[in-house]
C-alpha positions, 0 to 999 in steps of 0.5 A, a space after each residue: 780101350 779107349 775111346 780118346 780118338 772118337 772124343 777127338 772127332 766128335 770135338 772138333 765137329 762142334 767146334 771145340 780146341 778141348 774137351 775136359 772130363 772130370 766126370 767118374 763115367 765119361 773118364 772110365 768111357 775115355 780112358 779105360 781107366 776107371 779110379 772113383 769120384 773125383 780121383 782123375 782128369 782127362 784133357 782131350 784135344 786136337 793134338 794130344 791127349 792127357 791124363 791128369 791123376 795123384 800118385 795114389 793112381 800113377 802107376 795104375 793109370 799107366 798101367 792102362 791108359 794109352 795114346 795119353 800123356 798121365 801127369 801127377 798132381 801133386 802139392 802146388 801142382 794143382 788139376 787145374 794147374 796142370 790142366 793150364 799147362 795143357 792148354 797152354 802146350 796146345 793153344 786151346 782156348 774153346 773148352 768142353 765141360 760136362 755140365 751133366 756132372 759137374 757141380 755148380 760148385 766146380 764149375 765155379 772152381 774151373 771157370 776161374 782158374 782155368 785160362 780158357 772159356 768152358 761150354 756145356 758139352 756132356 752131350 757130345 760123350 753121352 752121344 758118343 756113348 749110344 753106340 757100343 762098339 764091338 769091345 764094350 759090346 763084348 764087356 757087357 755079353 761077359 757082365 750078362 753072362 756072370 750075372 747069369 752064373 748067380 742066376 743059375 746058383 740062386 735058383 737053388 737056395 730060394 725057397 719059403 723061409 728065406 729072407 729077402 736080404 739074404 737072396 740079395 746078399 747072395 746075388 752079390 756075393 755070387 757075382 763077385 765070385 764068378 768075375 764080377 767087379 762090382 755091381 752094377 747097383 743094389 740088387 732088388 729082391 722082393 716077394 710076395 705084396 712087396 713086389 708091386 714095389 719096382 725099386 724096392 728094398 730087399 728086406 727081414 721079410 721071409 718067402 712065403 709059399 705060393 708068392 712070386 720073388 722079382 730079383 732086378 741086379 747086375 755087375 760091372 765087368 771092364 767097366 761095364 753094366 748088366 742088368 736083368 730080372 726074373 720073377 719065379 714063383 715058390 711052392 705054386 701059383 694062383 690063375 691070376 698069378 699066371 695071368 699076370 707072368 705070362 702078359 708080362 713075358 709077351 709084352 716084353 716078347 711083343 717089345 723085343 720083336 719091334 726093337 731095331 735100328 731106326 725104330 722110336 723108342 716110343 714105338 719099342 716101348 707103345 709094341 710092349 705097351 699095347 700087349 698089358 693095356 689089351 690085357 687090361 693092366 694098363 694102369 699097372 706098368 708104370 715105367 718104360 719098356 727100357 734104358 740105354 746100359 753102358 758105362 752106367 746102368 742108365 744112359 741114353 737112349 730110353 725105349 719110352 713113351 717120351 723119346 721120339 727119336 731113332 733108336 741106333 745101330 749099336 745101342 744096347 738097351 734093357 727090355 724090361 715091362 712089368 705089371 704090379 698090382 698094389 700090396 698084393 704083388 709083382 711081375 717083371 721080366 727083363 733082358 738087354 738087347 743090341 740094337 742092329 739094322 733090322 731087328 735086334 740081339 738078345 744078349 740074356 740067355 737065362 730061360 724065362 718062362 715061368 718057373 715054379 719051385 
């Protein structure tokens, strides 16, 4: 899987001779090959694509990267030296760079060393990555299935006396066991009063009877992320717990029903938010309805009150409203949906009706 041709087409529309990719996420999106941190660079030009890396990755890159020439960094043959050679070969003068990822120090290094004009163009990649092709969607669905298998197993293990950290560790093991390459992010597992922390860190707190456990987790498969949240009760639920849960579920369903190509992110968010506001808990839904999911766990587009742009067909976003009552409890339910003309497809199949373990 690579997107060199899509980048080249978009680059020409922008009047760029080349696009330099140094950030890990965009290098992978472009080439289909993952290397950590700054260990690699890609240069897409009108006539040819180059992938630069060092001896640790040369053989591995050669097995994966297609439609690009791989050149190896060596002593005396730095990244900038190789890039300059490629720029000269292709007569490339105006080169886009990832201003949203590159540090000031790195930019200054490239600006001084490269024989070209560098122009900010991170938004070019962001725009391309908003819409997922069939192969990307397949990877995202596979990542969701792995997370769902882990959920099915962990539900058999949650009981009073289990610590939040223990559940978080088991979720990571289970996702790796079922084929994940890595975690999309550090799992969030919070229980009881800790549930009011939307991004709470798993602690040694032990689960008690009569409280909620919220688990937000996901994994990477073929370079693409899954993301899901389920909140379950242990032993019993109070009437307030049940009302909060049912409100969040109704809000999620309303947001999913509203999401479609051409609908603004604000409108999808608003459909879910209205349900929670009508129930009297509007002040306790503190984040947006959803965010883009792909090579990175948070990317464009967002389904938020601030996004007046229309959601495009092929976008993949989370659907995750929540209610958080400080020091008391919290509920979040999250699926991932693919935006389509006339609606959307929910690719998360795990049950989400209130479950009392």
